[in-house]
C-alpha positions as CSV (number, residue, x, y, z in Angstrom):
1,M,-2.9,10.4,28.4
2,S,-2.8,13.5,26.3
3,R,0.7,12.6,25.0
4,W,-0.5,9.1,24.2
5,L,-3.6,10.4,22.3
6,D,-1.3,12.8,20.4
7,H,0.8,9.8,19.4
8,L,-2.2,7.8,18.2
9,R,-3.4,10.8,16.2
10,A,0.0,11.7,14.6
11,V,1.6,8.2,14.1
12,D,-1.3,5.8,13.8
13,G,-3.7,8.3,12.2
14,L,-6.7,7.2,14.2
15,S,-10.0,9.1,13.6
16,G,-11.4,11.5,16.1
17,N,-14.2,9.1,17.0
18,T,-11.8,6.3,17.8
19,L,-9.6,8.7,19.9
20,T,-12.6,9.8,21.9
21,A,-13.6,6.2,22.5
22,Y,-10.1,5.2,23.6
23,Q,-9.9,8.2,25.9
24,H,-13.2,7.3,27.5
25,D,-12.1,3.6,27.9
26,L,-8.8,4.5,29.5
27,A,-10.3,7.1,31.8
28,G,-12.8,4.5,33.0
29,F,-10.0,2.0,33.6
30,L,-7.9,4.4,35.6
31,A,-10.9,5.6,37.6
32,F,-11.7,2.0,38.6
33,L,-8.1,1.3,39.7
34,T,-8.0,4.5,41.8
35,Q,-11.2,3.4,43.6
36,H,-10.1,-0.2,43.8
37,H,-6.8,0.6,45.5
38,G,-7.9,3.6,47.4
39,E,-5.1,5.8,46.0
40,S,-4.3,7.9,43.0
41,L,-2.2,6.2,40.4
42,G,1.2,7.2,39.1
43,T,3.6,5.5,36.8
44,A,5.2,3.4,39.6
45,R,1.8,2.1,40.6
46,L,0.8,1.3,37.1
47,A,4.0,-0.7,36.7
48,R,3.0,-2.9,39.7
49,L,-0.4,-3.9,38.3
50,G,-1.0,-7.6,38.2
51,T,-3.3,-10.2,36.7
52,S,-5.7,-9.9,39.6
53,D,-6.1,-6.1,38.9
54,M,-7.0,-6.8,35.3
55,R,-9.5,-9.5,36.3
56,A,-11.1,-7.3,38.9
57,W,-11.6,-4.4,36.4
58,M,-13.1,-6.7,33.7
59,A,-15.4,-8.3,36.3
60,H,-16.5,-4.8,37.4
61,E,-17.2,-3.8,33.8
62,R,-19.3,-6.9,33.1
63,A,-21.2,-6.4,36.3
64,R,-22.1,-2.9,35.0
65,G,-23.6,-4.5,32.0
66,I,-20.8,-3.7,29.5
67,T,-21.0,-6.0,26.5
68,A,-18.2,-8.4,25.7
69,R,-17.6,-6.5,22.5
70,S,-17.3,-3.1,24.3
71,L,-15.0,-4.6,26.9
72,A,-12.8,-6.0,24.3
73,R,-12.5,-2.6,22.7
74,A,-11.7,-1.0,26.1
75,L,-9.0,-3.7,26.8
76,S,-7.5,-2.9,23.5
77,A,-7.2,0.8,24.5
78,V,-5.7,-0.1,27.9
79,K,-3.1,-2.4,26.3
80,N,-2.1,0.2,23.8
81,F,-1.6,2.8,26.5
82,A,0.3,0.3,28.7
83,G,2.6,-0.7,25.9
84,W,3.2,2.9,25.0
85,M,3.9,3.8,28.7
86,A,6.1,0.8,29.3
87,E,8.3,1.6,26.3
88,R,8.9,5.1,27.6
89,E,9.2,4.5,31.3
90,G,11.0,1.1,31.1
91,F,8.7,-1.1,33.1
92,D,7.3,-4.6,32.5
93,A,3.6,-4.4,31.3
94,T,3.2,-8.1,30.8
95,A,0.3,-8.5,33.3
96,I,-1.7,-5.9,31.3
97,L,-0.7,-7.0,27.8
98,A,-1.4,-10.7,28.7
99,A,-5.0,-10.1,29.7
100,R,-7.3,-12.0,27.5
101,A,-10.3,-10.3,25.9
102,P,-13.7,-11.8,26.4
103,K,-15.0,-13.8,23.4
104,Y,-17.9,-12.4,21.5
105,R,-19.7,-13.2,18.3
106,R,-18.7,-10.7,15.6
107,K,-21.8,-9.1,14.1
108,L,-22.0,-10.1,10.4
109,P,-22.9,-7.5,7.8
110,R,-26.4,-7.7,6.5
111,P,-26.1,-7.1,2.7
112,L,-29.0,-6.8,0.3
113,S,-29.4,-9.3,-2.5
114,E,-28.3,-8.1,-5.9
115,E,-32.0,-7.8,-7.0
116,A,-32.9,-5.8,-3.9
117,A,-29.9,-3.5,-4.3
118,I,-30.9,-2.7,-7.9
119,A,-34.5,-2.2,-6.8
120,V,-33.4,0.3,-4.1
121,L,-31.4,2.3,-6.7
122,D,-34.5,2.5,-8.9
123,R,-36.9,3.3,-6.0
124,V,-34.7,6.1,-4.6
125,E,-35.2,8.2,-7.7
126,L,-39.0,8.3,-7.0
127,Q,-38.7,9.8,-3.5
128,S,-38.5,13.4,-4.6
129,E,-40.5,15.5,-7.0
130,E,-37.6,17.9,-7.4
131,P,-35.6,16.4,-10.4
132,W,-32.2,17.6,-9.2
133,I,-32.7,16.2,-5.7
134,A,-33.9,12.9,-7.1
135,A,-30.8,12.8,-9.3
136,R,-28.6,13.7,-6.3
137,D,-29.9,10.9,-4.2
138,V,-29.5,8.4,-7.0
139,A,-25.9,9.5,-7.5
140,V,-25.1,9.1,-3.8
141,V,-26.5,5.6,-3.4
142,T,-24.9,4.6,-6.7
143,L,-21.5,5.5,-5.2
144,L,-22.3,3.6,-2.0
145,Y,-23.2,0.4,-3.9
146,G,-21.0,0.8,-7.0
147,C,-17.8,1.9,-5.2
148,G,-18.3,0.6,-1.7
149,L,-18.0,4.0,-0.1
150,R,-19.0,4.9,3.4
151,I,-21.7,7.5,3.5
152,S,-19.3,10.0,5.1
153,E,-16.8,9.4,2.3
154,A,-19.4,10.0,-0.4
155,L,-20.8,13.2,1.2
156,G,-17.3,14.4,2.0
157,L,-16.4,14.7,-1.7
158,N,-15.8,18.1,-3.1
159,A,-16.1,19.3,-6.6
160,D,-12.3,19.1,-6.8
161,A,-12.8,15.4,-7.7
162,L,-14.3,16.5,-11.0
163,P,-14.1,15.6,-13.8
164,L,-14.3,12.0,-12.8
165,G,-11.8,9.6,-14.3
166,E,-11.6,5.9,-14.1
167,S,-10.9,6.0,-10.4
168,L,-11.6,8.1,-7.4
169,R,-9.2,9.0,-4.6
170,I,-11.0,8.6,-1.3
171,R,-9.8,9.7,2.1
172,G,-11.2,7.2,4.6
173,K,-10.8,6.6,8.3
174,G,-7.7,7.9,9.9
175,G,-7.0,10.0,6.9
176,K,-5.9,6.9,4.9
177,E,-6.3,7.3,1.1
178,R,-7.3,4.7,-1.4
179,L,-8.2,4.5,-5.1
180,V,-11.6,3.0,-6.1
181,P,-12.7,2.4,-9.7
182,V,-15.7,4.4,-10.9
183,L,-18.2,2.3,-12.8
184,P,-20.0,3.7,-15.9
185,A,-23.3,3.7,-13.9
186,A,-21.7,6.0,-11.3
187,H,-20.3,8.3,-14.0
188,E,-23.7,8.5,-15.6
189,A,-25.5,9.1,-12.3
190,I,-23.2,11.9,-11.2
191,A,-23.3,13.5,-14.7
192,T,-27.1,13.6,-14.6
193,Y,-27.0,15.2,-11.1
194,L,-24.5,17.8,-12.1
195,R,-26.5,18.7,-15.2
196,L,-29.6,19.3,-13.0
197,C,-28.0,20.8,-9.9
198,P,-28.7,24.5,-9.5
199,F,-25.4,25.1,-7.7
200,P,-22.1,25.4,-9.7
201,A,-19.6,22.7,-9.1
202,E,-16.7,25.0,-8.2
203,P,-13.4,23.9,-6.5
204,G,-13.6,23.7,-2.8
205,T,-17.4,23.4,-2.8
206,P,-19.3,20.2,-1.8
207,L,-20.1,17.8,-4.6
208,F,-23.4,16.8,-3.1
209,R,-25.5,19.8,-2.0
210,G,-28.4,20.2,0.4
211,L,-31.5,22.2,-0.5
212,R,-29.9,25.5,0.3
213,G,-26.5,24.7,-1.2
214,G,-24.6,23.4,1.9
215,R,-23.0,20.0,2.3
216,L,-25.7,17.3,2.1
217,N,-26.7,15.9,5.6
218,P,-26.3,12.1,5.8
219,R,-29.7,11.9,7.6
220,L,-31.4,12.9,4.4
221,I,-30.0,9.9,2.5
222,A,-30.9,7.7,5.5
223,R,-34.5,8.9,5.2
224,V,-34.7,8.3,1.5
225,M,-33.4,4.8,2.0
226,E,-35.9,4.2,4.7
227,R,-38.8,5.3,2.5
228,A,-37.5,3.1,-0.4
229,R,-37.1,0.0,1.8
230,L,-40.6,0.4,3.3
231,Q,-42.1,0.6,-0.2
232,L,-40.1,-2.4,-1.3
233,G,-40.9,-4.4,1.8
234,L,-37.2,-4.8,2.8
235,P,-35.9,-5.2,6.4
236,S,-34.8,-2.4,8.6
237,T,-31.2,-3.5,7.9
238,A,-31.5,-2.0,4.4
239,T,-29.6,1.2,5.3
240,P,-27.1,3.3,3.4
241,H,-24.2,1.3,5.0
242,A,-25.8,-1.9,3.9
243,L,-25.1,-0.9,0.3
244,R,-21.4,-0.8,1.1
245,H,-21.7,-4.3,2.6
246,S,-23.6,-5.4,-0.5
247,F,-20.8,-4.1,-2.8
248,A,-18.3,-6.2,-0.9
249,T,-20.4,-9.4,-0.6
250,H,-21.5,-9.4,-4.3
251,L,-17.9,-8.7,-5.4
252,L,-16.7,-11.7,-3.3
253,A,-19.5,-13.9,-4.7
254,A,-18.3,-13.0,-8.2
255,G,-14.8,-14.3,-7.4
256,G,-13.2,-11.1,-6.1
257,D,-9.9,-11.4,-4.3
258,L,-10.2,-10.8,-0.5
259,R,-7.1,-8.7,-0.4
260,A,-8.3,-6.5,-3.3
261,I,-11.7,-6.1,-1.6
262,Q,-9.8,-5.0,1.6
263,E,-8.1,-2.3,-0.4
264,L,-11.3,-1.1,-2.1
265,L,-13.1,-0.9,1.2
266,G,-10.2,0.8,3.0
267,H,-10.1,-1.8,5.8
268,A,-6.9,-1.5,7.9
269,S,-7.2,-5.2,8.9
270,L,-7.9,-8.2,6.7
271,T,-9.9,-9.6,9.7
272,T,-12.6,-7.0,9.1
273,T,-12.9,-7.9,5.5
274,Q,-13.0,-11.6,6.3
275,A,-16.4,-11.1,7.8
276,Y,-17.8,-11.1,4.3
277,T,-16.6,-14.6,3.7
278,A,-18.8,-15.7,6.6
279,V,-21.7,-13.8,5.0
280,D,-21.1,-15.5,1.7
281,T,-20.9,-18.9,3.3
282,A,-24.1,-18.3,5.2
283,R,-25.9,-17.4,2.0
284,L,-24.6,-20.6,0.3
285,M,-25.8,-22.7,3.3
286,E,-29.3,-21.1,2.9
287,I,-29.4,-22.1,-0.7
288,Y,-28.2,-25.6,0.2
289,D,-30.8,-26.0,2.8
290,R,-33.6,-25.0,0.4
291,A,-32.3,-27.3,-2.3
292,H,-31.8,-30.2,0.2
293,P,-34.4,-29.9,2.9
294,H,-33.8,-32.1,6.0
295,S,-36.3,-34.9,6.3
């Protein structure tokens, strides 16, 4: 298992969180098989696993209350490991690789409307009486909405990224890099923050600082967003991550190319980005239903 995880880390560039989840899923699978067969498992026993073993494990997981989505993720980890093992040990892993994942309804992103997103940006500025902190929070949420960044990506930026050019190099999940354009509004927001910030923007130091000068904690941005959404009467789904969803959805609605949006968001799979087409379709259907109410 350790060698497999090292392979995923080195070759596939998976993030630490993903590796931890995969390790947990695989350990649970192997533990079930040991109990199910009443013996410890070696490579030879793994090679003899059949369809009935896979069905028994999946039924056991569902009986424990595991959701279809979580089970599908666990099965993905098991298949990856089985394929890796089979290639190295020379056995047939068809029974494992052919197991079908349970169907589940993919959760659609919950973006804000364009009006609500702009209102949030304006309201965030009013949440702190300290001018530099207010400017900092505005700069962060502007990057989330204007560049489609994850909160971890925005707060992980260092002063080395300065001075900002027309694009920003972002290191996303799995260490994958991408270039995102920096809009004039983001340039202006960051410039205002830097002008007011009491800490010097020196190479190697965090771009966004906390009160004592350390790297800004994402929970503080979440709290600012929560206060802003409550004041605006927005739903609980109006989180920092919702601004990233809003960026993608609004770009798609304006005629953006799906492949280009995939690159801007840093999605490894186009399937992930395609969720936004469902969001846009759902919004169009709402408009249609309002315009043409059923009798």
